[in-house]
RONUGU-812764 format. One record per residue (C-alpha): residue in one letter; x, y, z. Coordinates in steps of 0.02 Angstrom, whole numbers. Layout:
# residues N
REC a X Y Z
...
This chain:
# residues 286
REC m 52 -607 -2046
REC i -82 -735 -2093
REC l -94 -801 -1915
REC k -119 -627 -1868
REC e -277 -608 -1997
REC m -347 -764 -1931
REC l -339 -717 -1759
REC k -425 -555 -1801
REC l -554 -646 -1893
REC e -589 -777 -1763
REC f -606 -640 -1622
REC r -710 -553 -1707
REC k -825 -699 -1749
REC a -813 -768 -1574
REC l -861 -595 -1475
REC r -981 -524 -1616
REC n -1098 -683 -1631
REC k -1276 -685 -1533
REC s -1225 -839 -1435
REC f -1110 -744 -1353
REC y -1220 -632 -1287
REC i -1341 -743 -1271
REC s -1247 -839 -1134
REC l -1178 -659 -1056
REC i -1365 -626 -1030
REC i -1407 -795 -942
REC g -1253 -786 -840
REC c -1290 -625 -778
REC i -1456 -651 -745
REC i -1416 -805 -641
REC t -1310 -705 -524
REC m -1446 -581 -501
REC f -1536 -710 -400
REC s -1377 -707 -282
REC l -1381 -510 -261
REC v -1556 -513 -217
REC y -1541 -648 -92
REC n -1390 -577 -23
REC i -1472 -388 -20
REC e -1629 -482 90
REC i -1499 -556 192
REC y -1411 -402 217
REC q -1563 -296 260
REC n -1598 -414 381
REC e -1436 -415 471
REC i -1439 -234 485
REC m -1602 -217 558
REC m -1536 -334 686
REC i -1374 -256 739
REC q -1428 -59 676
REC g -1385 87 814
REC d -1239 -50 888
REC r -1076 -47 808
REC l -1004 -129 954
REC n -1096 -286 903
REC p -986 -439 878
REC m -1076 -480 722
REC y -1060 -326 643
REC g -882 -377 569
REC v -989 -510 491
REC l -1058 -386 347
REC s -956 -376 187
REC l -947 -356 10
REC f -826 -506 1
REC n -944 -637 78
REC r -1097 -557 -12
REC w -1050 -561 -197
REC i -1088 -740 -276
REC g -927 -799 -269
REC g -906 -758 -84
REC e -1064 -858 -34
REC p -1096 -1033 -59
REC f -1298 -1025 2
REC s -1404 -948 -139
REC f -1482 -1019 -279
REC g -1406 -899 -405
REC s -1213 -952 -330
REC s -1262 -1148 -345
REC a -1341 -1112 -493
REC y -1214 -1031 -587
REC f -1052 -1146 -526
REC f -1156 -1298 -593
REC v -1209 -1236 -761
REC f -1058 -1138 -790
REC p -972 -1282 -919
REC l -1143 -1252 -1035
REC l -1116 -1063 -1031
REC v -931 -1068 -1092
REC a -978 -1191 -1228
REC i -1134 -1098 -1281
REC p -1027 -947 -1365
REC y -922 -1016 -1494
REC g -873 -1216 -1437
REC w -982 -1282 -1558
REC s -913 -1161 -1705
REC y -794 -1291 -1759
REC c -924 -1430 -1784
REC e -1032 -1311 -1889
REC e -898 -1246 -2007
REC k -833 -1412 -2023
REC q -1007 -1471 -2076
REC s -1037 -1334 -2195
REC g -881 -1351 -2294
REC y -816 -1178 -2216
REC t -648 -1259 -2152
REC r -598 -1339 -2303
REC l -620 -1160 -2398
REC v -520 -1071 -2263
REC t -377 -1192 -2227
REC v -351 -1171 -2433
REC y -322 -975 -2391
REC s -223 -973 -2220
REC g -168 -1150 -2194
REC k -229 -1285 -2070
REC k -104 -1232 -1934
REC a -153 -1041 -1928
REC y -337 -1093 -1956
REC f -342 -1220 -1796
REC l -222 -1101 -1675
REC a -343 -945 -1723
REC k -478 -1062 -1675
REC y -419 -1123 -1510
REC a -372 -951 -1453
REC a -559 -876 -1514
REC v -634 -1027 -1424
REC f -536 -1000 -1269
REC l -572 -820 -1265
REC s -751 -829 -1293
REC g -765 -960 -1142
REC a -653 -876 -1023
REC l -762 -706 -1031
REC a -923 -797 -1030
REC m -866 -878 -875
REC v -786 -716 -791
REC l -905 -563 -869
REC p -1051 -610 -768
REC l -949 -645 -593
REC v -878 -459 -619
REC f -1041 -395 -657
REC n -1109 -465 -498
REC f -941 -411 -394
REC l -986 -233 -471
REC v -1172 -221 -427
REC s -1146 -293 -267
REC a -1018 -150 -220
REC l -1174 -29 -233
REC f -1256 -128 -101
REC f -1126 -183 20
REC p -982 -116 109
REC a -805 -180 60
REC v -746 -188 225
REC t -588 -305 243
REC p -652 -471 307
REC s -582 -536 473
REC p -513 -713 525
REC l -632 -705 684
REC y -790 -724 570
REC c -696 -878 474
REC t -856 -980 460
REC s -959 -845 390
REC n -837 -791 278
REC g -810 -968 195
REC v -603 -954 202
REC f -529 -1040 327
REC y -344 -1066 394
REC g -308 -1198 248
REC s -413 -1114 127
REC l -308 -1062 -47
REC m -239 -892 -22
REC s -320 -866 135
REC m -192 -753 198
REC l -220 -637 66
REC y -416 -654 92
REC y -390 -574 260
REC s -251 -430 211
REC a -287 -378 25
REC p -479 -456 -10
REC f -475 -369 -181
REC l -308 -429 -248
REC y -402 -617 -184
REC v -541 -580 -284
REC f -434 -541 -438
REC f -333 -687 -423
REC y -484 -814 -415
REC l -556 -716 -572
REC c -408 -751 -669
REC i -415 -948 -610
REC d -610 -941 -663
REC f -546 -860 -832
REC v -419 -997 -873
REC f -532 -1139 -820
REC g -673 -1059 -937
REC g -580 -1053 -1082
REC l -511 -1228 -1085
REC i -679 -1306 -1048
REC a -748 -1218 -1188
REC c -587 -1279 -1289
REC l -645 -1463 -1228
REC s -817 -1426 -1313
REC y -694 -1376 -1484
REC s -603 -1539 -1436
REC v -768 -1642 -1440
REC s -825 -1554 -1611
REC c -673 -1652 -1686
REC i -761 -1810 -1683
REC v -946 -1772 -1641
REC k -1044 -1709 -1779
REC y -1197 -1647 -1703
REC k -1170 -1467 -1609
REC v -1298 -1503 -1467
REC i -1195 -1644 -1404
REC v -1020 -1529 -1422
REC v -1105 -1391 -1329
REC i -1175 -1500 -1173
REC l -1052 -1651 -1172
REC p -933 -1533 -1069
REC l -1056 -1526 -934
REC f -1105 -1709 -911
REC l -920 -1744 -920
REC l -865 -1617 -766
REC l -1035 -1687 -674
REC a -963 -1885 -708
REC f -794 -1829 -620
REC h -877 -1732 -493
REC y -979 -1896 -454
REC l -826 -2003 -466
REC r -740 -1907 -336
REC q -853 -1980 -212
REC f -750 -2154 -235
REC i -585 -2034 -189
REC y -648 -1948 -27
REC t -678 -2119 62
REC s -637 -2072 230
REC p -767 -1953 325
REC e -646 -1941 448
REC v -494 -1886 342
REC h -491 -1702 346
REC h -331 -1659 227
REC y -407 -1697 71
REC k -396 -1573 -57
REC e -555 -1532 -189
REC i -538 -1581 -352
REC s -693 -1552 -430
REC p -692 -1401 -546
REC l -868 -1360 -509
REC f -829 -1340 -331
REC f -634 -1279 -341
REC l -673 -1130 -453
REC r -785 -1060 -330
REC p -699 -937 -219
REC v -762 -1000 -49
REC q -715 -1185 25
REC i -870 -1293 5
REC v -812 -1453 63
REC y -613 -1472 55
REC h -490 -1360 35
REC t -413 -1312 -135
REC s -225 -1324 -174
REC w -124 -1248 -314
REC t -60 -1410 -357
REC v -237 -1472 -402
REC i -267 -1315 -494
REC l -118 -1321 -600
REC i -127 -1508 -619
REC g -328 -1485 -693
REC a -272 -1350 -805
REC a -132 -1429 -870
REC i -230 -1592 -908
REC l -360 -1488 -983
REC f -234 -1398 -1100
REC f -144 -1570 -1137
REC i -318 -1659 -1194
REC t -382 -1502 -1292
REC f -225 -1456 -1372
REC l -182 -1640 -1413
REC s -347 -1677 -1491
REC i -317 -1524 -1619
REC i -146 -1570 -1675
REC w -239 -1749 -1705
REC e -375 -1645 -1796
REC y -228 -1557 -1886
REC r -132 -1700 -1934
REC h -300 -1782 -2013
REC e -385 -1729 -2176
REC i -520 -1617 -2164
REC y -694 -1692 -2251
């Protein structure tokens, strides 16, 4: 019963604070850069093939390679999938750090118990980060649907679609693209939440809110940079993408994404974040 009350309290605090809405607004603004760019490209392509439905390039025009998750070239797309670790940490990832410093944590754990408080906090941070990651993408997809035709992509234009034979869920992309988008949004939802929880974990040992918010971004950037020491041979084409900055995008950027990498990455993030919360739970709160 106490856990349920704490969940309601933490969810309310997470989803009704200004930081959550600021993160969503920033995310949506970034996605609009992608939309404007793709509308311009789409209009140019329409002018080129207008009146000729037999034009072999007609099948290239599709919602699924014009929304922000379906194209890797615009500034909006590149920027969003670069700064999302910061966007998911802004809404609520810093909250434990602030509450711990203010003394709120000591007071609330007396009433609810440490277990209920830490579990509720973890769930709220996860939800806020997951929504901050996915809602701007959903916004862009829905607005893009007003401008681009929802034509089922053709594998003949795989180079334009960015989804190839070995790409993750490629068969689904070319047969049920809405389902493909939904599954990718689910993947982004989970990783957005886990990366937000990474900032929560950092706040267990770091006292400064700014560092708590930006550190997950720098950790992912460092990991992204270090991957070049793994991809050592340019002649090898069977490498799997391991950087979340790339494999969370629904199009292939460099290497194929695999379910193995996604599941291992999610498991590692969950293990690190949840283990740090257990460590904090077992120590005195000062």
